[in-house]
C-alpha positions as CSV (number, residue, x, y, z in Angstrom):
1,M,115.9,238.9,1.2
2,R,113.0,238.9,3.6
3,S,110.5,236.1,3.6
4,V,106.8,236.8,3.4
5,I,103.7,234.8,4.2
6,I,101.7,234.1,1.0
7,P,98.0,233.9,1.5
8,A,96.3,230.6,0.8
9,V,94.4,231.9,-2.2
10,A,97.6,233.2,-3.8
11,L,99.4,229.9,-3.0
12,A,96.6,227.9,-4.7
13,M,97.0,230.1,-7.8
14,M,100.7,229.4,-7.8
15,L,100.0,225.7,-7.8
16,G,97.4,225.8,-10.5
17,V,94.7,224.6,-8.0
18,A,91.1,224.9,-9.2
19,G,88.7,223.7,-6.4
20,S,90.0,220.4,-5.1
21,V,91.6,219.3,-8.4
22,Q,95.1,220.2,-9.4
23,A,95.9,221.0,-13.0
24,Q,99.3,220.5,-14.7
25,T,102.0,222.7,-13.2
26,P,102.5,226.0,-15.0
27,A,105.1,226.0,-17.7
28,D,107.2,228.7,-16.0
29,Q,107.1,227.1,-12.5
30,L,109.0,224.1,-11.3
31,V,107.3,222.1,-8.5
32,F,109.2,219.6,-6.3
33,G,107.7,217.0,-4.0
34,M,109.9,216.1,-1.0
35,S,110.0,215.6,2.7
36,M,110.9,218.7,4.8
37,A,111.5,216.8,8.0
38,N,115.2,217.6,7.8
39,V,115.0,221.1,6.5
40,L,115.9,222.9,9.7
41,S,117.5,226.1,8.6
42,M,118.2,228.3,5.5
43,D,121.5,229.5,7.0
44,P,124.2,228.3,4.7
45,G,126.6,228.1,7.6
46,Q,124.6,225.4,9.4
47,S,124.9,221.8,8.5
48,G,122.4,221.0,5.8
49,S,120.4,218.1,4.4
50,A,120.2,217.4,0.7
51,E,116.8,219.0,0.7
52,A,118.0,222.2,2.3
53,D,121.1,222.3,0.1
54,I,119.1,222.5,-3.1
55,V,117.5,225.7,-1.8
56,R,120.8,227.2,-0.6
57,A,122.6,226.3,-3.8
58,N,120.1,228.5,-5.7
59,T,119.7,231.4,-3.4
60,Y,123.5,231.9,-2.7
61,D,126.7,231.9,-4.6
62,R,130.2,230.8,-3.6
63,L,133.7,231.9,-4.5
64,V,134.1,228.8,-6.7
65,Q,132.1,225.9,-8.1
66,L,132.8,222.4,-9.2
67,D,132.1,221.3,-12.8
68,P,129.4,218.7,-12.6
69,D,131.1,216.4,-15.1
70,D,134.7,216.3,-14.1
71,L,134.5,218.1,-10.7
72,S,137.3,220.5,-11.7
73,V,137.3,223.8,-9.8
74,Q,135.6,226.6,-11.8
75,P,135.0,230.3,-11.2
76,Q,131.8,231.6,-9.6
77,L,132.1,234.8,-7.5
78,A,135.8,234.6,-7.9
79,S,136.8,235.2,-11.5
80,S,140.3,234.0,-10.9
81,W,142.7,232.9,-8.1
82,T,146.3,232.1,-7.5
83,V,148.1,229.9,-5.0
84,S,151.6,230.9,-3.8
85,E,154.6,228.6,-4.5
86,D,154.7,227.5,-0.9
87,G,151.1,226.5,-1.0
88,L,150.1,228.7,1.9
89,T,148.5,231.8,0.3
90,F,145.3,231.7,-1.8
91,T,144.4,235.0,-3.5
92,F,141.0,235.4,-5.1
93,T,139.9,238.2,-7.5
94,L,136.1,238.8,-7.4
95,A,134.1,239.0,-10.6
96,D,133.2,242.5,-11.8
97,G,129.6,243.5,-11.5
98,A,128.5,240.8,-9.0
99,K,125.7,242.0,-6.8
100,F,123.5,240.7,-4.0
101,Q,119.8,240.4,-4.4
102,S,119.6,243.6,-2.3
103,G,121.4,245.5,-5.0
104,R,124.6,245.9,-3.1
105,D,127.9,245.2,-4.8
106,I,129.6,242.0,-3.5
107,T,133.0,243.0,-2.0
108,S,135.8,241.2,-0.3
109,E,134.3,242.5,3.0
110,D,131.3,240.2,2.5
111,V,133.4,237.2,1.6
112,V,135.7,237.8,4.6
113,W,132.7,238.3,7.0
114,S,131.0,235.2,5.7
115,L,134.0,232.9,6.2
116,R,135.0,234.4,9.6
117,R,131.4,234.0,10.7
118,L,131.7,230.2,10.3
119,L,134.6,230.3,12.8
120,V,133.4,233.0,15.2
121,R,129.9,231.4,15.5
122,D,131.3,227.9,15.7
123,M,129.3,226.6,12.7
124,S,129.6,223.3,10.8
125,G,131.6,224.8,8.0
126,G,133.9,226.4,10.6
127,A,134.9,222.9,11.8
128,R,136.2,222.1,8.3
129,L,138.2,225.3,8.2
130,R,139.6,224.6,11.7
131,A,140.9,221.2,10.3
132,L,143.0,223.3,7.9
133,G,144.4,225.5,10.7
134,F,141.9,228.4,10.6
135,S,140.4,229.5,13.9
136,A,138.3,232.2,15.5
137,D,141.5,233.5,17.1
138,N,143.5,233.8,13.9
139,A,140.7,234.6,11.5
140,E,141.6,238.3,11.4
141,T,145.0,237.5,10.0
142,T,144.3,234.4,7.9
143,I,141.1,235.5,6.2
144,T,141.5,239.1,4.8
145,G,140.7,241.4,2.0
146,S,143.6,243.3,0.5
147,D,141.1,245.6,-1.4
148,D,137.4,245.6,-2.2
149,N,138.0,243.1,-5.0
150,T,140.6,240.7,-3.5
151,V,140.3,238.0,-0.8
152,V,143.4,236.4,0.7
153,L,143.3,233.1,2.7
154,T,146.5,232.0,4.4
155,L,147.2,228.5,5.7
156,G,149.5,227.9,8.7
157,E,150.7,224.6,7.2
158,R,150.8,223.4,3.6
159,A,148.0,221.3,2.4
160,D,146.9,220.1,-1.1
161,P,145.3,223.3,-2.6
162,D,142.4,221.2,-4.0
163,I,141.2,220.5,-0.4
164,L,140.5,224.2,0.4
165,L,139.3,225.0,-3.1
166,G,136.9,222.0,-3.0
167,L,135.6,223.1,0.4
168,L,134.9,226.7,-0.8
169,A,132.6,225.2,-3.5
170,E,130.3,223.7,-0.9
171,N,127.1,225.4,0.3
172,S,128.5,226.0,3.8
173,F,130.9,228.5,2.3
174,S,128.2,230.7,0.6
175,V,128.8,234.4,0.5
176,I,126.3,236.3,2.6
177,D,125.2,239.9,2.3
178,S,126.9,241.1,5.5
179,A,125.1,244.4,5.6
180,L,121.6,242.8,5.4
181,A,122.5,240.1,7.9
182,L,123.8,242.7,10.4
183,E,120.7,244.8,10.0
184,N,118.9,241.8,11.5
185,E,121.5,240.9,14.1
186,V,120.1,240.1,17.6
187,D,122.4,239.9,20.7
188,G,125.6,239.6,18.6
189,D,124.3,236.5,16.6
190,M,125.6,238.0,13.3
191,G,122.1,237.6,11.9
192,G,121.9,233.9,12.7
193,A,118.3,233.8,13.9
194,W,117.2,235.8,10.9
195,L,119.2,233.9,8.4
196,A,117.7,230.6,9.6
197,T,114.4,231.6,8.0
198,N,115.5,234.2,5.4
199,S,118.1,234.5,2.7
200,A,120.7,237.2,2.0
201,G,122.4,235.9,-1.0
202,S,123.3,236.7,-4.6
203,G,121.9,233.5,-6.3
204,P,119.7,233.2,-9.3
205,F,116.6,232.7,-7.1
206,R,115.5,234.5,-3.9
207,L,113.6,233.0,-1.0
208,V,110.2,234.6,-0.7
209,S,108.4,232.1,1.6
210,W,109.2,229.2,3.9
211,E,106.4,227.6,5.8
212,P,108.1,224.8,7.7
213,S,106.6,221.4,6.9
214,T,104.4,223.0,4.2
215,M,106.1,224.9,1.4
216,I,109.2,226.7,0.3
217,V,108.9,229.3,-2.5
218,L,111.7,230.7,-4.6
219,E,111.3,233.4,-7.2
220,N,113.5,234.3,-10.1
221,N,116.2,237.0,-9.5
222,P,116.0,238.7,-12.9
223,D,119.1,240.8,-12.1
224,H,121.3,237.9,-11.2
225,W,124.9,239.0,-12.1
226,G,125.5,235.7,-13.9
227,G,122.3,235.8,-16.0
228,A,118.7,235.2,-15.1
229,A,117.3,231.6,-14.7
230,K,114.7,230.4,-17.1
231,M,112.0,229.4,-14.5
232,R,109.9,232.2,-12.9
233,R,109.3,230.3,-9.7
234,I,110.4,227.2,-7.8
235,L,108.1,225.5,-5.4
236,F,109.1,222.8,-2.9
237,R,106.0,221.0,-1.4
238,N,106.2,219.0,1.7
239,M,105.3,215.4,0.8
240,P,106.7,213.0,3.4
241,E,105.0,210.0,2.0
242,S,106.6,208.4,-1.1
243,Q,103.3,207.1,-2.4
244,T,101.9,210.7,-2.3
245,Q,104.9,211.9,-4.3
246,R,104.5,209.2,-6.9
247,L,100.8,209.7,-7.4
248,S,101.3,213.5,-7.7
249,L,104.1,213.0,-10.2
250,E,102.0,210.6,-12.3
251,R,99.1,213.1,-12.3
252,G,101.4,216.0,-13.2
253,D,100.7,217.9,-9.9
254,I,104.5,218.0,-9.3
255,D,107.4,218.0,-11.8
256,I,110.1,216.3,-9.7
257,A,109.8,213.7,-6.9
258,F,112.8,213.8,-4.7
259,Q,112.4,210.9,-2.3
260,L,110.5,208.0,-3.8
261,S,110.9,204.6,-2.2
262,S,112.7,202.0,-4.3
263,S,109.3,200.3,-5.0
264,D,107.8,203.6,-6.2
265,L,110.8,204.2,-8.4
266,D,110.2,200.8,-9.8
267,A,106.6,201.8,-10.5
268,V,107.4,204.9,-12.4
269,E,110.4,203.5,-14.2
270,A,108.3,201.9,-17.0
271,R,106.3,205.1,-17.7
272,D,107.0,207.0,-20.9
273,D,106.1,210.3,-19.2
274,V,108.6,210.0,-16.4
275,E,112.4,210.0,-16.3
276,I,114.8,209.0,-13.5
277,T,118.2,210.6,-12.9
278,Y,120.9,209.1,-10.7
279,Q,124.0,210.7,-9.2
280,P,126.5,209.4,-6.6
281,D,127.5,212.2,-4.2
282,G,130.4,210.9,-2.1
283,G,128.3,210.4,1.1
284,F,127.2,207.3,2.9
285,Y,124.2,205.7,4.7
286,F,125.6,204.6,8.1
287,I,124.9,203.2,11.5
288,A,126.6,205.1,14.3
289,M,127.4,204.2,17.9
290,S,128.2,206.6,20.6
291,E,131.3,205.9,22.6
292,E,130.0,208.1,25.3
293,H,128.3,204.9,26.4
294,E,130.6,202.3,28.0
295,R,129.3,199.3,26.1
296,F,130.1,201.0,22.8
297,R,133.7,201.7,23.9
298,D,134.2,197.9,23.8
299,A,135.5,197.0,20.4
300,R,133.8,193.6,20.7
301,V,130.4,195.2,20.9
302,R,131.2,197.4,18.0
303,E,132.3,194.4,16.0
304,A,129.2,192.6,16.9
305,I,127.1,195.4,15.6
306,R,129.2,195.5,12.5
307,H,128.0,191.9,11.9
308,L,124.4,192.6,12.8
309,V,123.6,194.5,9.6
310,D,122.3,192.7,6.6
311,Y,124.3,194.9,4.1
312,E,123.3,192.9,1.0
313,G,119.6,192.7,1.9
314,I,119.4,196.4,2.6
315,N,121.2,197.4,-0.5
316,D,119.3,194.9,-2.7
317,T,115.9,196.1,-1.5
318,I,115.6,199.4,0.4
319,L,118.6,201.1,-1.3
320,R,118.2,199.4,-4.7
321,H,117.9,202.8,-6.4
322,Y,119.7,204.9,-3.7
323,G,122.9,203.2,-2.8
324,Q,125.8,201.0,-3.7
325,L,126.9,198.4,-1.1
326,W,130.1,200.0,0.4
327,Q,131.7,199.8,3.9
328,G,134.6,202.1,3.7
329,P,135.0,205.8,4.7
330,L,135.9,207.0,1.2
331,A,133.4,206.8,-1.7
332,P,134.1,204.2,-4.4
333,N,134.7,206.8,-7.1
334,R,137.4,208.8,-5.2
335,P,141.2,208.7,-5.6
336,A,143.1,206.6,-3.2
337,V,140.1,204.4,-2.3
338,I,140.8,200.8,-1.2
339,E,138.5,197.9,-1.6
340,S,135.4,197.6,0.5
341,P,136.1,195.1,3.3
342,G,133.1,192.8,2.7
343,W,131.6,192.5,6.2
344,T,128.7,190.1,6.3
345,F,125.6,189.6,8.4
346,D,126.6,186.9,10.9
347,P,124.4,186.7,14.0
348,D,126.1,183.7,15.5
349,Y,129.5,185.4,15.4
350,A,127.9,188.6,16.8
351,K,126.4,186.7,19.7
352,Q,129.8,185.2,20.6
353,L,131.4,188.6,20.6
354,L,128.6,190.0,22.8
355,A,129.0,187.1,25.2
356,D,132.8,187.7,25.4
357,A,132.1,191.3,26.1
358,G,129.8,190.4,29.0
359,Y,126.4,190.6,27.3
360,P,125.4,186.9,26.8
361,D,121.8,187.9,26.7
362,G,122.3,191.0,24.6
363,F,121.1,194.4,25.8
364,S,118.5,197.1,25.1
365,T,119.3,200.4,23.4
366,T,117.7,203.1,21.3
367,L,118.1,203.7,17.5
368,R,117.5,207.2,16.2
369,V,116.4,207.8,12.6
370,L,114.7,210.2,10.3
371,S,111.0,209.3,9.7
372,D,111.5,209.7,5.9
373,T,112.3,207.0,3.3
374,P,114.7,205.4,3.0
375,F,116.0,206.1,6.5
376,I,113.1,204.6,8.5
377,D,113.1,201.6,6.2
378,I,116.8,201.0,6.9
379,A,116.2,201.4,10.6
380,L,113.4,198.8,10.6
381,A,115.6,196.4,8.8
382,V,118.5,197.0,11.2
383,Q,116.2,196.7,14.2
384,S,115.3,193.2,13.0
385,N,119.0,192.4,12.3
386,L,120.1,193.5,15.8
387,A,117.4,191.4,17.4
388,A,118.9,188.3,15.7
389,G,121.9,189.0,17.9
390,G,120.0,189.7,21.1
391,I,120.0,193.5,20.9
392,E,116.6,195.1,21.4
393,A,116.6,198.5,19.7
394,E,113.8,200.9,20.3
395,I,113.4,203.2,17.3
396,I,113.1,206.9,18.0
397,S,112.1,208.7,14.7
398,G,111.5,212.2,13.7
399,G,113.1,215.2,12.0
400,G,116.7,216.3,11.9
401,S,116.5,217.6,15.5
402,V,115.8,214.0,16.7
403,V,118.8,212.5,14.9
404,Y,121.5,214.9,13.7
405,D,121.2,217.5,16.5
406,K,121.4,214.7,19.0
407,M,124.5,213.4,17.3
408,R,126.1,216.8,17.4
409,E,125.3,217.0,21.1
410,R,126.7,213.5,21.6
411,D,123.4,212.5,23.1
412,F,122.5,209.3,21.4
413,E,123.2,205.5,21.5
414,L,122.7,204.2,18.0
415,A,121.7,206.2,14.9
416,I,120.9,205.6,11.3
417,G,121.8,208.5,9.0
418,R,123.4,209.8,5.8
419,G,126.7,211.7,6.0
420,G,130.1,212.4,4.7
421,I,131.2,215.4,2.6
422,T,131.1,215.6,-1.2
423,L,134.6,216.9,-1.6
424,P,136.1,215.2,-4.8
425,H,139.4,214.5,-3.0
426,P,140.5,211.6,-0.8
427,D,140.6,214.1,2.1
428,A,136.8,213.7,2.1
429,M,137.3,210.8,4.4
430,A,138.7,213.1,7.0
431,S,135.1,214.2,7.9
432,I,134.5,210.6,9.0
433,V,137.8,209.4,10.5
434,Y,139.7,212.5,11.7
435,N,139.2,213.8,15.2
436,P,142.1,215.9,16.5
437,D,140.5,216.9,19.7
438,N,137.9,214.6,21.4
439,S,137.0,217.0,24.2
440,P,133.4,218.4,24.4
441,E,134.8,221.9,24.2
442,A,136.3,221.2,20.7
443,A,132.8,221.1,19.3
444,L,133.9,219.5,16.0
445,Y,130.3,219.1,14.9
446,S,131.1,218.2,11.3
447,Q,133.5,215.4,12.3
448,H,131.7,212.1,12.6
449,S,134.4,210.6,14.8
450,W,133.9,213.5,17.2
451,R,130.2,213.0,17.2
452,T,130.7,209.4,18.1
453,S,133.4,210.3,20.7
454,S,135.9,208.1,18.8
455,Y,139.6,209.1,19.0
456,N,142.4,207.5,17.2
457,P,145.7,209.4,17.2
458,G,147.2,207.0,14.5
459,I,144.5,207.9,12.0
460,N,144.9,211.6,12.9
461,L,148.7,211.4,12.1
462,L,148.0,209.7,8.8
463,I,145.5,212.3,7.7
464,E,147.8,215.1,8.7
465,A,150.7,213.5,6.8
466,A,148.6,213.1,3.7
467,R,147.6,216.7,3.7
468,A,151.2,217.8,4.0
469,A,152.5,215.5,1.3
470,T,153.8,217.2,-1.8
471,D,153.4,214.4,-4.3
472,V,150.2,212.5,-5.2
473,E,151.7,209.0,-4.7
474,T,152.9,209.6,-1.2
475,R,149.6,211.4,-0.3
476,N,147.6,208.4,-1.5
477,I,149.6,205.9,0.5
478,Y,148.8,207.8,3.7
479,Y,145.1,208.0,2.8
480,E,145.1,204.3,2.0
481,D,146.8,203.4,5.3
482,A,144.2,205.6,7.1
483,Q,141.4,203.5,5.6
484,R,143.0,200.3,6.7
485,L,143.5,201.5,10.2
486,F,139.9,202.7,10.3
487,H,138.7,199.2,9.5
488,A,141.2,197.5,11.9
489,K,140.1,199.7,14.9
490,I,136.4,198.7,14.4
491,P,134.9,202.2,14.1
492,A,131.8,203.5,15.9
493,W,130.6,204.8,12.5
494,Q,130.0,202.0,10.1
495,P,129.1,202.7,6.4
496,I,126.3,200.6,5.0
497,S,126.1,202.0,1.5
498,A,127.5,204.7,-0.7
499,V,124.8,207.3,-1.4
500,V,123.3,207.5,-4.9
501,N,120.9,210.4,-5.2
502,A,117.8,209.6,-7.3
503,A,115.0,211.8,-8.5
504,A,112.1,211.1,-10.8
505,Y,110.8,213.9,-13.0
506,R,108.2,214.6,-15.7
507,A,109.6,213.9,-19.2
508,D,108.9,217.4,-20.4
509,V,111.3,218.8,-17.8
510,Q,114.6,219.7,-19.5
511,G,118.0,220.6,-18.1
512,F,117.5,219.1,-14.6
513,E,120.6,217.3,-13.4
514,I,121.6,216.4,-9.8
515,H,125.0,217.9,-9.0
516,P,127.4,215.3,-7.4
517,T,128.3,217.8,-4.6
518,R,124.8,218.8,-3.6
519,T,125.0,222.2,-5.3
520,T,122.3,221.5,-7.9
521,R,121.5,224.7,-9.8
522,L,118.1,225.1,-11.5
523,T,119.0,228.0,-13.7
524,E,118.8,226.0,-17.0
525,V,115.7,224.0,-16.3
526,T,112.8,224.5,-18.7
527,K,109.6,222.6,-19.7
528,Q,108.6,221.6,-23.2
529,R,105.0,222.7,-23.2
């Protein structure tokens, strides 16, 4: 659906603005306050932030979805599916009557085109498919439609079916209106430039306006094939400052605050007119080092940095509402997880390691980070921690292009970020530890080990063995061993905390729940007014 520019007067009317004073938000409109610094694209195939994901989750549909309570695989665009006895062939039957917002019927051609596009265009979701044996070269035979209503995906080697099914529920694997995208194709980009600022989905809301760093406007799709949402309009307002979000929430100028600092969450926690919801999502806050730089290829330097992070202090203060102290590559609520290793802040030990590595006086480096809370706060704390060991880190802050784009380009030294996939399966750790091809040409953008230029064939073999295992006990042993080897090899990607998503909202907002896999739907949200 094409985006349009909304005049300032109309925008003010949407927000209930009268002069310079804002009234309560309208009963049929839901208004978010959040930072848009990391909202870089609306294209579902591109790697997305939590802020962009909530937009994509409501403008697009996927073949399957995960139940928010038990994370079981449930139908969405696919009404049913089967897996062959050998575990290689997945056959999906599309739901009758499903249509795009353009009015076109959703067919297997659109699903096949959307999935092949991830591989052909070398997109983030494509890297996850490649890890399962799909590629741009074999996509025409492994991703097919046997008729208008049937999609067939074929693996080259057996893997636990829940891995592929779980991936297909993620925003990256949204189904795109191929005809609309191709109408806007430029120089063979499969509509990529247009999809970055527009939507071509079938979701319960349609994107009508995106003004970067200002406002995103979604409107109800009354003809949604799964039933219309209850809200008429969703507004996302750019509010990078936590205090601004808190004051706006307290006044009723916004309904939901998405990124309050821990101190601001403390301030609203005691209010009767505000509620707070929490949801772990399987990801991590981390510090990353690039092994493109010689010093970070030295395990002693990496171990020194491991002990120059005050994990307890950061989790007890900055991440009090947003994290759980955790240092492993698999979230604490996942199957096959082992205990967190318990690394501590130890500047004296770190100094000795640096001296042994040839840096008795430490060194200078750069530390990239988003300018939003809690990221910048973590970076300031880590900057102080590193200084205790003799490492001077200059902070470079900004939006996603300053941090995550540079990581994908392997053009950074140190970075603070949030990452890891929300797959409710122990193979979620593969996005962090698995790197089957460390060459620049491999372009495994979604793999954190590739981003940090870390290569460990032993871990790769364990992940591949776990995927091929036919019984859960054997599978879990391989995943457990992979975690132990990850710790032993002193990774260039060190988790600080397991992510907990938190949002504060007005008490009269009903039906708002954060989904544990960043596919939060707003279809059932209402206001009691």
